[in-house]
Structure formats: C-alpha cells, structure tokens
C-alpha positions in Angstrom: -78.8 -30.5 143.7 -78.2 -32.0 147.1 -77.9 -35.7 147.9 -81.5 -36.1 149.0 -82.7 -34.4 145.8 -80.5 -36.6 143.6 -82.3 -39.7 144.8 -85.7 -38.5 143.7 -87.2 -39.6 140.4 -88.1 -37.3 137.5 -91.0 -38.4 135.3 -90.5 -37.1 131.7 -93.9 -36.9 129.9 -93.5 -36.7 126.1 -96.6 -36.0 124.1 -95.9 -37.1 120.5 -97.8 -36.6 117.3 -96.2 -37.2 113.8 -92.6 -36.8 115.0 -91.1 -39.7 112.9 -88.0 -37.7 112.1 -87.2 -36.4 115.6 -88.5 -38.7 118.2 -85.5 -41.0 118.4 -83.0 -38.2 118.6 -85.2 -36.5 121.3 -85.4 -39.6 123.4 -81.6 -40.1 123.2 -81.1 -36.5 124.4 -83.6 -37.2 127.3 -81.6 -40.3 128.2 -78.4 -38.3 128.3 -79.9 -35.5 130.4 -77.9 -35.0 133.7 -80.6 -36.3 136.0 -79.8 -39.6 137.7 -83.2 -41.1 138.1 -85.6 -40.7 135.2 -88.9 -42.3 134.2 -89.6 -41.7 130.5 -93.3 -41.9 129.3 -94.3 -41.3 125.7 -97.9 -40.8 124.7 -98.4 -41.2 121.0 -101.5 -39.2 120.1 -102.6 -41.4 117.2 -99.7 -40.4 114.8 -100.5 -40.9 111.1 -96.9 -41.0 109.8 -94.2 -43.6 110.6 -93.8 -42.5 114.2 -95.4 -45.7 115.6 -93.0 -47.8 113.7 -90.0 -45.8 115.0 -91.3 -46.0 118.5 -91.7 -49.8 118.4 -88.5 -50.5 116.5 -86.0 -48.0 118.0 -87.5 -46.2 121.0 -89.2 -48.8 123.1 -86.0 -50.3 124.6 -85.0 -46.8 125.7 -88.1 -45.7 127.7 -90.3 -47.0 130.5 -93.7 -46.7 128.8 -95.2 -46.0 125.4 -98.9 -45.3 125.5 -100.9 -45.2 122.3 -104.1 -43.1 121.8 -106.5 -44.8 119.3 -107.9 -41.3 118.6 -106.1 -38.0 118.3 -106.9 -35.9 121.4 -104.4 -33.1 121.2 -101.5 -32.1 123.5 -103.7 -31.6 126.5 -105.2 -35.0 126.1 -101.8 -36.7 125.7 -100.5 -34.9 128.8 -103.6 -36.0 130.8 -102.8 -39.6 129.9 -99.1 -39.2 130.7 -99.5 -37.5 134.1 -101.9 -40.2 135.2 -99.3 -42.9 134.4 -96.4 -41.1 136.1 -94.9 -42.4 139.3 -91.9 -40.1 139.9 -91.5 -37.4 142.5 -91.6 -34.6 139.9 -93.1 -34.5 136.4 -91.8 -32.4 133.5 -93.3 -31.9 130.0 -91.0 -32.6 127.1 -92.2 -31.8 123.5 -91.2 -34.4 121.0 -89.4 -31.9 118.7 -85.9 -30.6 119.3 -86.7 -27.0 120.3 -86.0 -27.5 124.0 -82.8 -29.0 125.4 -83.1 -31.8 128.1 -79.7 -30.6 129.4 -81.7 -27.9 131.1 -83.6 -30.4 133.3 -81.5 -29.8 136.4 -82.1 -26.0 136.2 -85.9 -26.5 135.8 -86.5 -29.2 138.4 -83.8 -28.2 140.9 -86.0 -25.7 142.9 -88.7 -28.4 143.3 -86.2 -31.2 144.2 -84.7 -28.8 146.8 -88.1 -28.1 148.4 -88.2 -24.4 147.4 -91.4 -24.6 145.3 -94.0 -27.0 143.8 -94.1 -25.6 140.2 -91.4 -24.3 137.8 -91.8 -23.0 134.3 -88.7 -22.8 132.1 -88.9 -19.4 130.4 -87.5 -18.7 126.9 -87.6 -15.0 127.6 -86.4 -14.5 131.2 -83.2 -12.5 131.3 -82.2 -13.3 127.7 -82.6 -12.3 124.1 -85.9 -13.4 122.7 -85.8 -16.0 120.0 -88.3 -17.2 117.4 -90.7 -15.5 115.0 -91.8 -12.0 116.0 -95.5 -12.8 115.6 -95.2 -15.9 117.8 -93.3 -13.9 120.4 -95.9 -11.1 120.4 -98.8 -13.5 120.7 -97.2 -15.4 123.5 -96.4 -12.1 125.3 -100.0 -10.9 125.0 -101.4 -14.2 126.2 -99.0 -14.4 129.1 -99.9 -10.8 130.2 -103.6 -11.6 129.9 -103.2 -14.7 132.0 -101.1 -12.8 134.6 -103.9 -10.3 134.9 -106.3 -13.0 136.3 -103.8 -15.4 138.0 -101.7 -12.7 139.7 -98.6 -14.6 138.7 -95.6 -12.7 137.3 -94.4 -15.1 134.7 -92.9 -14.2 131.3 -93.7 -17.4 129.3 -97.0 -19.1 129.8 -96.7 -21.1 126.6 -93.4 -22.7 127.4 -93.1 -26.4 127.0 -90.9 -26.9 130.1 -93.4 -27.0 133.0 -92.4 -29.0 136.0 -94.7 -30.0 138.9 -94.6 -32.1 142.0 -96.4 -35.2 140.9 -99.2 -35.0 143.6 -99.9 -31.4 142.5 -100.3 -32.1 138.8 -102.2 -35.4 139.4 -104.7 -33.4 141.5 -105.6 -31.1 138.6 -108.5 -32.1 136.4 -107.2 -31.3 132.9 -110.1 -30.4 130.6 -108.5 -28.8 127.6 -107.4 -31.2 124.8 -105.3 -28.9 122.6 -103.0 -26.0 123.4 -105.6 -24.6 125.7 -103.8 -26.8 128.3 -101.2 -24.0 128.9 -103.5 -21.3 130.2 -105.8 -23.9 131.9 -103.0 -25.4 133.9 -101.6 -22.0 134.8 -105.0 -20.9 136.0 -105.7 -24.0 138.0 -102.2 -24.0 139.6 -102.9 -20.4 140.6 -106.2 -21.4 142.1 -104.2 -23.7 144.4 -102.4 -20.5 145.7 -99.0 -21.9 144.4 -96.5 -19.4 143.0 -95.0 -20.4 139.7 -91.3 -20.1 139.8 -89.5 -19.3 136.5 -85.9 -20.1 135.4 -84.3 -19.2 132.0 -83.8 -22.0 129.5 -82.3 -22.4 126.1 -84.5 -22.6 123.0 -83.9 -23.6 119.4 -87.1 -22.6 117.5 -88.1 -24.6 114.4 -89.6 -23.0 111.4 -93.4 -23.3 110.7 -92.5 -25.9 108.1 -90.4 -28.0 110.5 -92.7 -28.1 113.4 -96.3 -27.6 114.7 -96.9 -24.0 115.9 -99.8 -22.5 117.8 -102.2 -21.0 115.2 -104.7 -18.2 115.2 -107.5 -20.5 116.3 -105.4 -21.8 119.2 -104.7 -18.2 120.2 -108.4 -17.4 120.3 -109.0 -20.6 122.3 -106.3 -19.6 124.7 -108.0 -16.2 125.3 -111.3 -18.0 125.9 -109.6 -20.4 128.3 -108.0 -17.6 130.3 -111.4 -15.9 130.6 -113.2 -19.2 131.3 -111.0 -19.9 134.4 -110.5 -16.3 135.5 -112.5 -16.7 138.7 -110.7 -19.8 139.8 -108.1 -18.1 142.0 
C-alpha cells in the first residue's frame, strides 16, 4: 500500500458468540496483522460460556471496544452493532474463530485503501484449491450462483467472512437480517448501490463441525429466501 493508504485506519469488527477457547488467540493475531492503524471492536452476542470472563480478564487491554448484547441477536445483529460503532476509514469483518488469517488483511483492504473500489470480498475459492467439507462447498457454490443471478456480480464466495467496505458505504446500509442471512442481504444491497464487489484470494483453515459453528440447513433455506426477497433491489 502507498503512503497515503498506510495512514488510513482499519476498523476490525469481530462478532463473537461462545468463543471462550479461541477469542484471545484470535485477537492476538489481529493485533499482529500487518496493518499500521487498526481499531478493534468486539461485539459479544450474549455468550453463555466463559467468553465474557476471557474478554474482561485478557482481551479488554488489547482492543478499542467491547460491546455486550444482553440478548442473542445472531451474526447480522452483532455486525449491525459493530458497524455503527466503527470510526475507521474501512471496515472488515473478522469471525472470532481461527478459520481466517488476519495476515491477509493487506490483500483484502489494499484495493479500497488505494481507491480502486469500495467493497472487497476475500474468496476462499478464487484461483485456488477448494478447502472444507464437500457439502458446505457445494451449498456455498449454489447460493453464490443464485445470488449472482440477481445481483449481476461475478463473485465466487458470497458466504466468506472477509468482507471489507468503505465505512460510509457499510454505515449507509440498513441491515435487517440477524443471522447468516446477512451475507446475501449485504451482497444484494451493495449491488443495489451499483458497486462492483472486487474479490481477492485468501487463505482458509476450516474447522470441523464439532470445533465451530457452521451454516445449517435452515440457514441455507433462509439464504435462498433472502436472495429472493432482495432480488429487485438492483
């Protein structure tokens, strides 16, 4: 990134739910990410394990904000809260597990910091061997293709965690979906703004179903409904 870009601030929004075992390691990786100016915001979505204790004891000194939901709202709800609190030039979503590597931040945010685009998705499948469970990959591929049909985007990974936006862009979007329906909703609404979604390849370390929360059958059906619901928004 050029000198002007390096002076900009990246807001890292971390939605967190029951990640007692990974949240500290994740935040340490975010702190080490090769981006000079970072604002780290964690939204704990009413965790029921020991996550809150870890956040207060170990994580609070390392981050800029921790916001607690008193009622579980889902990933979309947590992101809605996090985006509203952000003050950086660019916002990026970071799941609280360890499937995505913060070392990829410069690759994802670079095109935005350099003024080439307003939205970047980090694709797990662009120009690389596909990882993860076959059924999850097939479901993601089908949902992405269905979304592209209506948004006229040409992306390969709609369900990716790494989505980065110019802050004014994402703060101008009214996020209505509370759970994983956020992914097709935000893709549709960004497309309605006539913004091209730029993709870059990223690394990916999939967890097993036992290790991490995965999109289930009901979430897939909801995603189909959300794609159809917002199909006329472009």
